[in-house]
Kinemage of the C-alpha trace (Angstrom):
@kinemage 1
@onewidth
@group {chain A} dominant
@subgroup {mainchain}
@vectorlist {calphas} color= white
{ca val a 1} P 28.997 9.393 53.233
{ca ser a 2} L 30.704 10.947 50.223
{ca trp a 3} L 31.694 7.532 48.847
{ca arg a 4} L 28.142 6.339 49.201
{ca met a 5} L 26.944 9.390 47.344
{ca val a 6} L 29.490 8.783 44.599
{ca ala a 7} L 28.497 5.139 44.394
{ca ser a 8} L 24.810 6.116 44.143
{ca leu a 9} L 25.566 8.631 41.410
{ca val a 10} L 27.585 6.052 39.475
{ca glu a 11} L 24.854 3.466 39.870
{ca ala a 12} L 22.196 5.928 38.664
{ca thr a 13} L 24.365 6.975 35.727
{ca val a 14} L 24.907 3.374 34.659
{ca ala a 15} L 21.191 2.643 34.962
{ca asn a 16} L 20.264 5.703 32.883
{ca ala a 17} L 22.879 4.781 30.310
{ca gly a 18} L 21.384 1.315 30.090
{ca val a 19} L 17.903 2.729 29.521
{ca leu a 20} L 19.228 5.170 26.916
{ca ala a 21} L 21.094 2.375 25.147
{ca ala a 22} L 17.974 0.220 25.106
{ca val a 23} L 15.866 3.066 23.678
{ca thr a 24} L 18.555 3.860 21.097
{ca cys a 25} L 18.784 0.223 20.028
{ca ser a 26} L 14.996 0.080 19.834
{ca his a 27} L 14.908 3.170 17.603
{ca his a 28} L 17.675 1.751 15.427
{ca ser a 29} L 15.747 -1.511 15.127
{ca ile a 30} L 12.556 0.283 14.043
{ca leu a 31} L 14.442 2.420 11.528
{ca arg a 32} L 16.122 -0.683 10.158
{ca glu a 33} L 12.737 -2.394 9.739
{ca ile a 34} L 11.343 0.647 7.910
{ca ala a 35} L 14.415 0.968 5.685
{ca cys a 36} L 14.378 -2.720 4.716
{ca ala a 37} L 10.657 -2.629 3.962
{ca ala a 38} L 11.072 0.533 1.877
{ca leu a 39} L 13.936 -0.926 -0.156
{ca ala a 40} L 12.000 -4.141 -0.768
{ca ala a 41} L 8.967 -2.127 -1.917
{ca val a 42} L 11.067 -0.021 -4.316
{ca phe a 43} L 12.675 -3.130 -5.801
{ca thr a 44} L 9.282 -4.804 -6.253
{ca ile a 45} L 7.517 -1.856 -7.894
{ca thr a 46} L 10.422 -1.441 -10.319
{ca trp a 47} L 9.489 -4.784 -11.862
{ca leu a 48} L 5.723 -4.599 -11.372
{ca his a 49} L 5.087 -0.986 -12.410
{ca pro a 50} L 4.153 -1.870 -16.026
{ca ile a 51} L 1.440 -4.182 -14.667
{ca asp a 52} L 0.183 -1.380 -12.426
{ca val a 53} L 0.026 0.922 -15.450
{ca val a 54} L -2.128 -1.601 -17.316
{ca lys a 55} L -4.386 -2.095 -14.289
{ca thr a 56} L -4.896 1.648 -13.843
{ca arg a 57} L -5.624 2.209 -17.543
{ca ile a 58} L -8.289 -0.519 -17.469
{ca gln a 59} L -9.840 1.021 -14.356
{ca ile a 60} L -10.131 4.493 -15.868
{ca thr a 61} L -11.351 3.522 -19.343
{ca lys a 62} L -14.762 5.003 -20.183
{ca ser a 63} L -15.908 1.974 -22.130
{ca asp a 64} L -18.978 0.270 -20.654
{ca lys a 65} L -17.454 -3.096 -21.443
{ca cys a 66} L -15.575 -4.686 -18.558
{ca asn a 67} L -13.922 -7.298 -20.741
{ca thr a 68} L -11.222 -5.110 -22.277
{ca thr a 69} L -8.444 -7.512 -23.152
{ca tyr a 70} L -5.037 -6.959 -21.665
{ca ala a 71} L -3.330 -7.799 -24.941
{ca ser a 72} L -5.234 -5.145 -26.904
{ca leu a 73} L -4.600 -2.515 -24.239
{ca ile a 74} L -0.880 -3.289 -24.113
{ca arg a 75} L -0.630 -3.079 -27.898
{ca ser a 76} L -2.526 0.216 -27.888
{ca ile a 77} L -0.261 1.789 -25.266
{ca ala a 78} L 2.886 0.585 -27.008
{ca arg a 79} L 1.702 1.806 -30.423
{ca lys a 80} L 0.388 5.238 -29.389
{ca glu a 81} L 2.704 6.142 -26.516
{ca gly a 82} L 5.752 3.922 -26.874
{ca trp a 83} L 7.032 1.130 -24.667
{ca thr a 84} L 8.569 3.586 -22.224
{ca ser a 85} L 5.026 4.647 -21.270
{ca phe a 86} L 4.771 1.520 -19.177
{ca tyr a 87} L 7.103 3.309 -16.777
{ca arg a 88} L 5.194 6.569 -16.576
{ca gly a 89} L 5.283 7.865 -13.020
{ca ile a 90} L 7.954 5.419 -11.879
{ca thr a 91} L 9.795 8.088 -9.870
{ca val a 92} L 6.795 9.024 -7.756
{ca ala a 93} L 5.871 5.320 -7.596
{ca trp a 94} L 9.219 4.650 -5.909
{ca ile a 95} L 8.497 7.357 -3.354
{ca ala a 96} L 4.918 6.194 -2.795
{ca glu a 97} L 5.895 2.562 -2.282
{ca ala a 98} L 8.855 3.415 -0.044
{ca val a 99} L 6.750 5.666 2.187
{ca tyr a 100} L 3.585 3.572 2.236
{ca tyr a 101} L 5.000 0.082 2.603
{ca gly a 102} L 8.067 1.244 4.489
{ca leu a 103} L 5.856 2.482 7.322
{ca gln a 104} L 3.175 -0.175 7.004
{ca leu a 105} L 5.535 -3.146 7.055
{ca gly a 106} L 8.346 -1.535 9.033
{ca leu a 107} L 6.139 -0.522 11.959
{ca tyr a 108} L 4.053 -3.699 11.994
{ca glu a 109} L 6.410 -5.945 13.963
{ca pro a 110} L 7.429 -3.328 16.592
{ca leu a 111} L 3.771 -2.374 17.076
{ca lys a 112} L 2.731 -5.996 17.382
{ca gln a 113} L 5.277 -6.535 20.145
{ca ser a 114} L 4.384 -3.333 21.997
{ca leu a 115} L 0.596 -3.829 21.748
{ca ala a 116} L 0.718 -7.345 23.177
{ca ser a 117} L 0.067 -7.477 26.927
{ca gln a 118} L 2.514 -10.367 27.118
{ca pro a 119} L 5.274 -11.451 24.691
{ca ser a 120} L 3.553 -14.806 24.281
{ca lys a 121} L 0.407 -13.069 22.995
{ca ala a 122} L 2.170 -11.138 20.232
{ca gly a 123} L 1.060 -13.754 17.722
{ca gly a 124} L -2.632 -13.437 18.602
{ca leu a 125} L -5.080 -12.538 15.838
{ca ser a 126} L -6.466 -9.435 17.599
{ca thr a 127} L -2.953 -8.094 18.213
{ca lys a 128} L -1.980 -8.697 14.582
{ca leu a 129} L -5.094 -6.979 13.278
{ca leu a 130} L -4.618 -3.949 15.534
{ca ala a 131} L -0.929 -3.644 14.649
{ca ala a 132} L -1.763 -3.936 10.945
{ca ala a 133} L -4.471 -1.257 11.231
{ca val a 134} L -2.226 1.196 13.108
{ca ser a 135} L 0.831 0.691 10.898
{ca gly a 136} L -1.369 0.838 7.806
{ca ser a 137} L -2.904 4.124 8.925
{ca phe a 138} L 0.574 5.661 9.190
{ca gly a 139} L 1.387 4.408 5.707
{ca ala a 140} L -1.900 5.675 4.274
{ca ile a 141} L -1.590 9.147 5.824
{ca thr a 142} L 1.959 9.730 4.610
{ca gly a 143} L 1.665 7.865 1.315
{ca asn a 144} L -1.693 9.161 0.013
{ca pro a 145} L -0.294 12.358 -1.600
{ca phe a 146} L 2.236 10.351 -3.604
{ca val a 147} L -0.365 7.760 -4.635
{ca val a 148} L -2.569 10.601 -5.937
{ca leu a 149} L 0.308 11.898 -8.054
{ca arg a 150} L 1.238 8.416 -9.266
{ca thr a 151} L -2.350 7.663 -10.279
{ca arg a 152} L -2.584 10.875 -12.301
{ca met a 153} L 0.791 10.423 -13.957
{ca val a 154} L -0.056 6.850 -14.951
{ca ala a 155} L -3.513 7.853 -16.201
{ca asn a 156} L -2.104 10.687 -18.319
{ca gln a 157} L -2.121 9.696 -21.978
{ca gly a 158} L -1.060 13.027 -23.423
{ca lys a 159} L 2.204 14.918 -23.325
{ca arg a 160} L 4.492 13.700 -20.578
{ca arg a 161} L 4.632 15.893 -17.509
{ca gly a 162} L 6.712 15.719 -14.381
{ca met a 163} L 5.612 15.180 -10.801
{ca ala a 164} L 5.944 18.902 -10.016
{ca ser a 165} L 3.511 19.796 -12.784
{ca phe a 166} L 0.795 17.513 -11.429
{ca ala a 167} L 1.472 18.711 -7.883
{ca asn a 168} L 0.985 22.311 -9.009
{ca asp a 169} L -2.377 21.369 -10.553
{ca val a 170} L -3.555 19.896 -7.256
{ca leu a 171} L -2.371 22.868 -5.215
{ca arg a 172} L -3.859 25.410 -7.613
{ca asp a 173} L -7.193 23.838 -8.546
{ca glu a 174} L -8.175 21.362 -5.858
{ca gly a 175} L -8.005 23.017 -2.472
{ca gly a 176} L -4.320 23.152 -1.766
{ca leu a 177} L -2.808 20.447 0.413
{ca leu a 178} L -6.199 18.821 1.042
{ca gly a 179} L -6.283 17.952 -2.644
{ca phe a 180} L -3.533 15.433 -2.046
{ca tyr a 181} L -5.879 13.472 0.213
{ca gln a 182} L -8.529 12.724 -2.356
{ca gly a 183} L -9.432 9.072 -2.105
{ca phe a 184} L -8.049 8.795 1.422
{ca ala a 185} L -11.145 7.015 2.770
{ca ala a 186} L -10.814 4.288 0.133
{ca met a 187} L -7.040 4.188 0.635
{ca phe a 188} L -7.411 3.727 4.389
{ca leu a 189} L -10.089 1.026 4.144
{ca arg a 190} L -8.137 -0.729 1.398
{ca cys a 191} L -5.082 -0.830 3.623
{ca ile a 192} L -6.956 -2.331 6.586
{ca val a 193} L -8.764 -4.937 4.478
{ca leu a 194} L -5.561 -5.821 2.622
{ca ser a 195} L -3.559 -6.235 5.838
{ca ala a 196} L -6.239 -8.335 7.525
{ca ala a 197} L -6.789 -10.463 4.420
{ca lys a 198} L -3.072 -11.142 4.017
{ca met a 199} L -2.690 -12.102 7.626
{ca val a 200} L -5.626 -14.476 7.925
{ca thr a 201} L -5.696 -15.909 4.402
{ca tyr a 202} L -1.989 -16.623 3.943
{ca asp a 203} L -1.592 -18.581 7.181
{ca thr a 204} L -4.790 -20.545 6.490
{ca cys a 205} L -3.812 -21.353 2.893
{ca lys a 206} L -0.284 -22.293 3.896
{ca thr a 207} L -1.488 -24.709 6.568
{ca phe a 208} L -4.073 -26.265 4.248
{ca ile a 209} L -1.637 -26.748 1.350
{ca gln a 210} L 1.073 -28.094 3.617
{ca asp a 211} L -1.252 -30.649 5.220
{ca arg a 212} L -3.157 -31.590 2.067
{ca phe a 213} L -0.388 -31.677 -0.550
{ca leu a 214} L 2.684 -32.138 1.689
{ca leu a 215} L 4.591 -29.277 0.060
{ca glu a 216} L 7.606 -27.585 1.620
{ca gly a 217} L 10.033 -24.747 0.909
{ca val a 218} L 9.666 -22.540 -2.162
{ca ala a 219} L 6.815 -24.585 -3.643
{ca leu a 220} L 4.768 -24.161 -0.459
{ca gln a 221} L 5.406 -20.424 -0.340
{ca phe a 222} L 4.590 -19.949 -4.035
{ca trp a 223} L 1.258 -21.778 -3.997
{ca ser a 224} L 0.294 -20.239 -0.664
{ca ala a 225} L 0.915 -16.758 -2.088
{ca phe a 226} L -0.856 -17.663 -5.347
{ca val a 227} L -4.039 -18.827 -3.622
{ca thr a 228} L -3.870 -15.982 -1.104
{ca gly a 229} L -3.647 -13.477 -3.959
{ca phe a 230} L -6.891 -14.824 -5.408
{ca phe a 231} L -8.844 -14.266 -2.191
{ca ile a 232} L -7.205 -10.891 -1.536
{ca thr a 233} L -8.162 -9.706 -5.025
{ca gly a 234} L -11.777 -10.587 -4.353
{ca met a 235} L -11.815 -8.627 -1.093
{ca val a 236} L -9.647 -5.621 -1.957
{ca met a 237} L -10.272 -4.973 -5.661
{ca pro a 238} L -13.521 -2.972 -5.208
{ca leu a 239} L -11.759 -0.544 -2.853
{ca asp a 240} L -8.802 -0.319 -5.236
{ca met a 241} L -11.145 0.592 -8.086
{ca ile a 242} L -12.900 3.234 -5.969
{ca arg a 243} L -9.566 4.653 -4.817
{ca thr a 244} L -8.303 5.031 -8.373
{ca arg a 245} L -11.470 6.795 -9.528
{ca met a 246} L -11.535 9.120 -6.497
{ca met a 247} L -7.926 10.190 -7.053
{ca leu a 248} L -8.493 11.318 -10.632
{ca pro a 249} L -9.300 14.988 -11.304
{ca thr a 250} L -12.929 15.863 -12.023
{ca glu a 251} L -14.195 18.389 -14.541
{ca asn a 252} L -15.360 20.887 -11.915
{ca his a 253} L -12.666 19.933 -9.366
{ca gln a 254} L -15.333 18.760 -6.902
{ca arg a 255} L -14.362 16.019 -4.472
{ca thr a 256} L -16.283 12.753 -4.686
{ca ser a 257} L -17.216 10.776 -1.593
{ca leu a 258} L -16.540 7.068 -1.347
{ca val a 259} L -20.252 6.234 -1.426
{ca asp a 260} L -20.981 8.483 -4.420
{ca cys a 261} L -18.009 7.048 -6.305
{ca ala a 262} L -19.173 3.488 -5.608
{ca lys a 263} L -22.689 4.363 -6.789
{ca gly a 264} L -21.285 5.860 -9.984
{ca ile a 265} L -19.228 2.767 -10.760
{ca tyr a 266} L -22.203 0.485 -10.161
{ca his a 267} L -24.517 2.683 -12.237
{ca his a 268} L -22.220 2.701 -15.266
{ca tyr a 269} L -20.664 -0.757 -15.150
{ca gly a 270} L -22.614 -2.932 -12.717
{ca leu a 271} L -20.943 -5.145 -10.136
{ca gly a 272} L -18.316 -6.209 -12.660
{ca gly a 273} L -17.039 -2.649 -12.750
{ca phe a 274} L -15.565 -3.038 -9.279
{ca tyr a 275} L -13.272 -5.764 -10.616
{ca arg a 276} L -11.762 -3.963 -13.568
{ca gly a 277} L -8.065 -4.831 -13.693
{ca ala a 278} L -8.509 -7.758 -11.321
{ca tyr a 279} L -6.107 -10.037 -13.190
{ca ala a 280} L -3.372 -7.422 -13.096
{ca phe a 281} L -4.033 -6.800 -9.406
{ca trp a 282} L -3.767 -10.534 -8.667
């Protein structure tokens, strides 16, 4: 009897160890996905941050004209603020991109696999959309405070200030921690629309280009991404414009709702106002 008990204990221990090992490997896999996505996002924003600065400056300009040329804006920034101004807020931009895209992209694949009722259904459209929405919500919740700070640092055209200085302004004048979630509604919707648009549009464009023009390899990926970017800009740009405006400080420190912000943009600029900075976004 004692040997049987020992054998049972050993068998149970081995089984539990196997489960623990599987869970540990799963956690390591998820962390690896998040880390790789975060590093890729940091590398990308390092090169693209000057373009983001130009896009944000066009979005916040008070001119009623929507045809502000990129060349004139770039010359103006370089002349008045110096070329290093194109990297204003780069530190907080690294944090924002690492947190936002690290979670959004890093959690997408594990969520897609776990949400599918069967492994063979992991590639289904509904599963992809749900996984993108859930992973995007995590990224939006954790990344919104840093995006608020980045937007304000990039929009600042006066004396340079650090991230801590802008954070103190939010905490002191705009409701404490809740101030860091200004523009969250637009951020969340932008994330869902962007994820869904990427998923559906890229695969469709890739298949069409491959069948119609017989492209392969890098050329296929480039033109698929190029065309996809055009459609994504059309769908996401209005929410990006609203998000930027909502994240800026107001004169009386009153929060603006998504609807009120959209009405204000339309009232001052018309429909074209929602596409300010579209070329830079694309």
